[in-house]
N, C-alpha and C positions, 0 to 999 in steps of 0.2 A: 672127324672130318666135318667141316662146316657145310651147312645147307643154306642156300640163298633161294628164295622164292619171290618171283615177280608176279604181280597181278596183271600188269600191262607193260609191254615193252615196245617202243617205237624206235625204228632205226631210220635215220635220214640219209646216211651215206656209209658205205663200206669201201675202204681204200687200202692200198698197199698190201700188207700181208695180214689184214684183219679177217676175221670170220666170226660167225655166230653158230654155236653148237648147242643143240637142245637134246636132253635125254642122256643116255649112257653113250659116251663117245670115246674112242681111242684114235688119236691122230697118229698115222703111220706114214712115213716117207713124205711128210708135209714139206712142200717146196714152193717158193715164190721167186719169180724173176721179174725184173723191171728195167726198162730203159727209158729214160726221160730226157727229151731235148726241149728246152723252152727258153724264152727270154725275149725282151723287147730291144735289146741292144742299148743304145745310149740316147737319152732324151734330155736335151739341154734347153734351159730357159726358165721363165717364170710362168706360172699358171697354165701349164700344158695340160691338155685333155686328150686322152686316147679313146676313140669310139670305133667299134666295129673293126678293130685291127685284126689282121691275119698274118701268120708267120709261115715261112717256107723253110724247111730244113733239108739241105742237100747233103747226103752222106758222102764223105770223102772216100775215095777208093782205098781199100785196105791194102797197105803196103806188104802184108804177109801173104797175099794171094788168096785170101778166103772170100 
């Protein structure tokens, strides 16, 4: 088995299904769920600039009754 030793580790961001584990670890029943709604729609023209933009996502009613 390989052994990796870091003298220093800096983490700027942890996203999605990422994780940091130190020492002896056993991951059991590890699960990640994600729902992402994002977008700007359509921007047409030359030299457009978006600043301080905000988005509103309106969830459609679920046709299955949930």
